[in-house]
C-alpha positions in Angstrom: 59.9 62.2 113.4 57.9 62.6 110.0 58.7 66.7 108.4 55.9 68.5 107.4 56.2 70.6 104.3 53.8 72.9 101.9 54.2 71.2 98.2 52.0 72.1 95.2 50.3 69.0 93.6 47.9 69.0 90.2 44.7 67.3 91.1 41.8 67.5 88.2 37.8 67.8 89.3 34.7 67.8 87.9 32.3 69.9 89.2 28.7 71.3 87.9 29.4 75.2 86.8 25.6 77.2 86.7 26.1 79.4 84.8 23.7 82.8 84.6 22.0 81.4 81.0 21.7 77.4 83.0 19.8 79.4 86.3 17.7 81.5 83.8 16.8 78.3 82.2 15.9 76.1 85.1 14.2 79.1 86.4 11.7 79.9 83.1 10.7 75.8 83.1 9.7 75.8 86.0 7.3 79.2 85.5 3.2 78.7 84.5 2.1 80.7 82.0 1.1 83.8 84.0 4.5 83.8 85.7 6.4 83.6 82.4 4.3 85.8 80.9 5.3 88.8 83.3 8.9 87.8 83.7 9.0 88.4 80.0 7.6 91.6 80.4 10.2 92.3 82.9 13.0 91.2 80.7 11.9 93.4 77.8 12.0 96.6 80.1 15.5 95.4 81.3 17.0 94.5 78.6 17.8 96.7 75.6 18.5 94.0 73.3 14.9 91.9 73.6 12.0 94.1 71.7 8.8 92.8 71.0 7.3 92.8 67.3 4.3 91.3 65.6 4.9 88.0 64.3 5.5 87.2 61.2 4.9 84.0 59.3 7.6 82.8 57.1 11.6 81.9 57.2 11.2 82.1 61.3 14.2 80.2 62.9 14.3 79.4 66.5 17.4 79.6 68.1 18.1 76.8 70.8 20.4 74.2 68.6 22.7 74.6 71.8 23.2 76.0 75.3 27.1 76.1 74.5 28.9 79.8 74.0 28.9 80.4 70.0 30.6 82.7 68.4 29.8 86.3 68.8 30.2 87.3 65.1 27.9 84.6 63.7 25.4 85.1 66.4 25.3 89.2 65.3 25.4 87.8 61.2 22.0 85.2 62.2 20.0 88.4 63.6 21.6 91.0 61.5 18.2 90.6 59.2 14.7 90.9 60.1 13.5 88.0 58.8 15.4 85.7 61.3 14.5 86.9 64.1 14.5 84.1 67.3 11.4 82.4 68.4 8.0 83.4 66.5 5.0 83.7 69.4 1.0 83.5 68.8 0.0 86.8 67.8 -2.3 87.8 71.1 -6.0 89.5 70.6 -5.2 92.8 73.2 -8.9 93.4 72.7 -9.7 90.0 74.1 -9.9 91.2 78.2 -11.4 88.7 80.5 -14.1 90.3 82.6 -11.8 88.7 86.0 -9.8 92.0 85.7 -11.6 94.2 86.3 -13.6 92.7 89.6 -12.6 94.8 92.4 -11.3 93.7 96.0 -13.7 92.6 98.9 -13.8 95.1 101.6 -11.9 92.7 104.9 -13.9 91.8 107.6 -12.9 94.8 109.7 -14.1 96.9 106.9 -17.5 95.4 107.1 -18.4 95.5 110.5 -17.1 99.1 111.1 -19.4 100.0 107.9 -22.4 98.3 109.4 -21.2 100.1 112.8 -21.7 103.4 111.2 -25.0 102.6 109.6 -26.1 101.3 112.9 -25.2 103.1 115.6 -25.2 107.1 116.1 -23.9 107.9 119.6 -20.1 108.7 118.8 -19.1 107.3 122.2 -20.7 104.0 121.5 -18.5 104.0 117.9 -15.6 104.3 120.1 -16.5 101.5 122.1 -17.7 99.8 118.6 -14.1 100.4 117.1 -12.9 98.9 120.2 -14.3 95.7 120.2 -14.5 94.9 116.2 -10.4 95.9 116.7 -11.1 92.6 119.4 -12.1 90.3 116.6 -9.9 88.0 115.3 -9.7 86.5 111.5 -12.3 83.9 112.3 -14.8 86.0 113.3 -14.7 86.2 117.4 -14.1 88.2 120.2 -11.4 87.6 122.0 -11.2 90.6 125.1 -12.5 90.7 128.6 -15.3 92.6 128.4 -13.4 94.4 132.2 -10.9 94.9 129.9 -12.7 97.5 127.8 -14.5 98.8 130.1 -11.1 99.8 131.7 -9.9 100.7 128.9 -12.4 103.2 127.8 -13.2 104.3 131.1 -17.2 103.1 130.3 -19.2 100.4 132.6 -19.1 96.5 131.3 -23.1 96.7 130.5 -22.9 99.6 127.9 -19.7 97.6 126.2 -21.9 94.4 126.5 -25.2 96.2 124.4 -22.6 97.9 122.0 -21.0 93.9 121.4 -25.0 92.9 121.6 -25.4 95.1 118.4 -22.2 94.0 116.8 -23.7 90.5 117.3 -26.5 91.5 114.7 -24.1 92.0 112.6 -23.2 90.1 109.1 -21.4 87.6 108.8 -24.5 86.3 111.0 -22.3 85.0 114.3 -19.2 87.1 114.0 -18.5 88.6 117.7 -19.4 85.8 119.8 -16.7 84.1 122.5 -16.5 80.7 122.3 -18.2 78.7 119.5 -21.5 77.8 121.5 -22.2 81.1 121.3 -21.6 81.5 117.5 -23.8 78.6 116.8 -27.0 80.1 119.1 -26.3 83.5 117.3 -26.2 81.7 113.6 -29.5 79.6 114.5 -31.2 82.8 116.4 -30.6 84.7 113.1 -31.9 82.4 111.0 -35.3 81.9 113.1 -34.6 78.0 113.5 -33.6 78.0 117.4 -35.2 75.9 119.7 -35.3 74.8 123.5 -33.9 71.9 122.8 -31.4 72.6 120.2 -30.0 75.2 122.8 -29.8 73.1 125.5 -27.7 70.7 123.5 -25.4 73.0 122.4 -25.1 75.0 125.9 -24.9 71.3 127.9 -24.0 68.6 125.4 -21.6 70.0 122.4 -19.0 67.8 122.8 -21.1 64.9 123.4 -22.3 66.2 119.9 -19.4 66.4 118.2 -18.4 63.1 118.8 -22.1 62.3 117.8 -22.9 60.4 121.1 -26.9 60.6 119.8 -28.4 57.9 121.5 -26.7 59.1 124.8 -28.0 62.6 124.4 -31.4 61.3 123.4 -31.5 59.3 126.6 -30.1 61.5 128.9 -33.0 64.2 127.8 -36.0 62.1 127.2 -35.9 62.9 123.3 -36.1 60.5 120.6 -32.5 59.9 118.8 -34.6 61.9 115.5 -34.7 64.8 117.5 -31.3 65.4 118.2 -30.4 63.9 114.8 -32.3 66.9 113.2 -30.1 69.4 115.7 -26.9 67.0 114.8 -28.0 68.2 111.1 -29.2 71.8 111.9 -25.5 72.8 113.7 -23.3 71.1 110.7 -25.3 74.3 108.0 -24.1 76.4 110.2 -20.8 78.0 109.6 -18.1 77.6 113.1 -15.5 80.3 111.3 -18.2 82.7 110.0 -15.0 85.4 109.8 -13.1 83.8 107.2 -15.9 84.8 104.5 -13.8 87.9 104.0 -10.3 87.0 105.3 -10.6 84.2 102.2 -8.8 85.1 99.3 -10.5 84.9 96.1 -9.9 81.8 93.9 -7.4 82.5 91.7 -7.2 82.5 88.0 -6.1 79.6 86.3 -4.4 79.6 82.7 -4.0 76.2 81.6 -0.5 76.1 80.7 -1.4 73.2 78.1 -4.3 72.3 76.2 -5.2 68.4 75.6 -8.1 68.4 72.9 -9.5 65.6 71.4 -9.0 65.2 67.0 -11.3 62.1 66.0 -9.8 59.0 67.7 -6.6 60.6 68.8 -5.2 63.5 70.9 -3.7 66.3 70.1 -1.1 68.1 72.7 -1.4 72.1 72.3 0.9 74.3 74.9 -0.1 77.3 75.3 2.3 80.2 74.5 -0.6 82.8 73.0 -0.6 85.0 75.8 3.6 85.6 75.9 5.1 88.6 74.2 6.5 88.3 70.4 10.4 88.6 71.2 12.8 89.5 69.2 16.7 91.1 69.0 16.8 94.2 68.7 18.7 95.6 65.5 19.7 98.5 66.4 21.9 97.0 69.7 23.1 94.7 67.3 24.6 97.1 65.4 26.0 99.0 68.0 27.7 95.6 69.3 28.9 95.2 65.8 31.0 98.1 65.7 32.4 98.0 69.1 35.5 98.9 68.5 34.4 102.8 69.2 33.0 101.0 72.6 34.9 101.2 75.9 35.4 97.9 77.6 32.7 98.6 80.0 30.3 99.0 77.4 31.0 96.7 75.3 31.1 93.9 77.9 27.5 95.3 79.4 26.6 94.9 75.8 27.7 91.2 75.2 26.4 90.0 78.5 22.9 91.6 77.8 23.2 89.7 74.2 23.9 86.4 76.0 21.0 86.5 77.9 18.6 87.8 75.6 20.0 85.0 73.6 19.6 83.0 76.5 16.1 83.5 77.5 15.0 83.1 73.7 16.8 79.5 74.0 15.3 78.6 77.6 11.1 79.8 76.7 11.8 77.5 73.4 13.6 74.4 75.5 10.9 74.6 78.4 8.1 74.6 75.6 9.8 71.2 74.1 9.9 69.7 77.3 6.4 70.7 78.6 5.0 69.2 75.1 7.3 65.9 75.5 6.5 65.4 79.0 2.8 65.9 78.6 2.3 64.1 75.1 4.0 60.8 77.6 1.1 61.6 79.6 -1.7 61.4 77.4 -0.1 58.2 75.6 0.7 56.7 79.2 -3.0 57.0 80.5 -5.1 57.6 77.2 -7.3 55.2 78.7 -8.5 58.1 81.5 -9.3 60.1 78.8 -11.2 57.8 76.8 -13.2 56.4 80.0 -12.3 58.4 83.3 -10.8 58.2 86.7 -11.6 55.0 87.3 -8.8 54.0 83.9 -6.1 56.2 85.5 -2.3 54.5 86.0 -0.4 54.8 88.5 2.2 56.8 87.4 6.4 57.9 88.6 8.2 61.0 87.2 11.2 58.3 86.8 8.9 56.7 84.3 8.2 60.0 81.9 11.8 61.2 82.4 13.0 57.4 80.9 10.5 57.3 78.1 11.3 61.3 77.2 14.7 61.0 77.7 15.3 63.7 80.6 16.4 64.0 84.6 13.9 63.1 86.8 14.1 66.4 88.3 13.3 68.0 84.7 9.9 66.4 85.1 9.5 68.0 88.5 9.9 71.4 87.1 7.6 70.9 83.8 5.2 70.0 86.2 5.6 72.2 89.1 2.7 74.8 88.9 1.1 74.1 85.7 -2.7 73.1 84.5 -3.9 71.2 81.7 -6.9 71.6 79.8 -8.3 67.9 78.4 -11.8 66.8 77.9 -12.2 65.8 80.6 -12.3 68.9 82.8 -8.7 71.2 84.1 -6.3 69.0 86.2 -2.9 70.1 87.5 0.2 68.0 85.5 0.8 66.8 89.1 -2.5 65.2 89.3 -1.5 62.3 86.8 1.7 61.1 89.1 0.1 58.6 91.6 0.9 55.5 93.6 -1.1 52.4 93.0 -2.5 49.9 94.7 -2.1 45.7 93.9 -4.6 43.9 91.2 -5.2 39.8 90.8 -6.2 40.4 87.7 -3.6 43.3 86.1 -1.3 45.4 87.3 -1.4 48.1 90.2 -4.4 50.1 90.0 -4.0 53.8 90.9 -4.7 55.3 94.0 -6.7 57.5 92.6 -8.7 55.4 90.9 -9.2 53.5 94.5 -10.0 56.9 96.2 -12.8 57.3 93.6 -14.3 53.6 94.4 -14.2 54.3 98.5 -16.2 57.1 97.6 -18.9 55.5 95.4 -18.9 52.9 97.8 -19.7 55.2 100.7 -22.4 57.6 98.8 -24.0 54.0 98.3 -24.3 52.9 101.3 -27.4 52.8 103.4 -26.9 55.7 105.9 -28.7 53.9 108.5 -26.0 51.3 108.5 -22.9 52.7 107.0 -20.1 50.6 106.4 -17.0 50.2 107.8 -13.4 50.0 106.7 -13.6 46.6 106.8 -16.7 45.8 105.2 -15.3 48.7 102.4 -11.6 46.6 102.0 -13.6 43.4 101.7 -15.6 44.9 98.8 -12.8 46.2 97.1 -11.1 42.8 97.3 -13.9 41.2 95.8 -13.1 43.6 92.5 -9.9 42.0 92.7 -7.7 44.6 94.6 -5.0 44.2 96.7 -5.3 46.0 99.8 -5.7 46.4 103.2 -8.5 47.7 106.0 -5.5 49.9 107.2 -4.8 51.5 103.8 -8.5 51.9 103.3 -8.6 53.7 106.5 -5.7 56.0 105.8 -7.3 57.2 102.0 -10.4 57.7 103.5 -9.2 60.3 106.1 -7.1 62.0 103.5 -11.0 62.3 102.0 -12.1 64.0 105.0 -14.4 61.5 104.9 -15.9 60.0 108.7 -15.8 56.9 109.9 -19.0 54.7 109.8 -19.6 55.7 113.6 -20.0 59.6 112.4 -21.8 58.9 109.2 -24.5 56.9 110.8 -28.0 58.8 111.1 -30.8 57.6 113.2 
């Protein structure tokens, strides 16, 4: 019988220990320029060792030689003079404020409708009914409650509720308060003065067939020409199926590019945009306090040491972020030079592992560098992740970028005869004739990803 006993063994293990400084460096690395600017401002408020000052142009050093813990006395000595103040950021012009900072928020859909209700209706009882109806409109602009329910809740006649709803139907955005999609379309056509007996009949009785673009079937059933049904189809496509979203959608966010690529004669220059950052330095007053730490209690000394380490870690993390962004973008420029010279047709397939091997960093670091960051180029503003894409095989050379193939598909469809639109098989054969190894299924996938309908739905009569 085996005996069970307790004993002590020594065992060596390797573990990745996430220090506070490492967590901060990772967080800083994946921040955009605007996010990092806000983060630095917050850290300056929290950390007494961090300070901001006007940049100087001489004898500046960057404390980014090592990420390990260094001697405290040496660091204090390093920051004891104003000539060695850590990382220097470019001067920010405080008077250079954009007009977007003065834009106010748009009113919500319900605020807009309530304003129109109070202007249009004077009877207090009808205003109460109108407010109840407006509260029953969803974010898409549709009325989602039965009139009988409103009548019972407010103890009024259904006919009166319907009259108030008809008034709401005249409000902006056009089509708001409709009970279904067909009613929304009809309200918009009547408001625009483009309603007709044929359009109303098609919307009320053949709406699904029209959505499936069975134009010939509708024309034969109604004994009208396909051209007339096509005109109704074109008219309906111009209408807004969700009018309420005009107020529900957020304003497009302001994008500040994190990197700028500028053309310098026959070469390209990469500039990391750190102009909006606060200029960081170590506060000399607290350095002197920490130097005379013998007069401090252990808790205060520990607090100051932690804040000092955090300040140095932030300075190193920001500098490391800048260097990593520069290296990654420079490698993208080297690989995708033909794209910058000639356009999207010359965009090459690229993976993050390829860039990681070139730069000498881990693939996850490349992912964090490109996360939520934008680059301003001579060809426009792009997300950094735009340059990473898969490829399609070619008979003549290396793989062709999937974005280039999508661009070619879009160009082919734009030039097709609308009366005889090309099928996916036809598009595939045209791409094969250009030297690409591509299947019909891949063409179908790319077409759907771009939101392009099938040749049946693209056909015009």
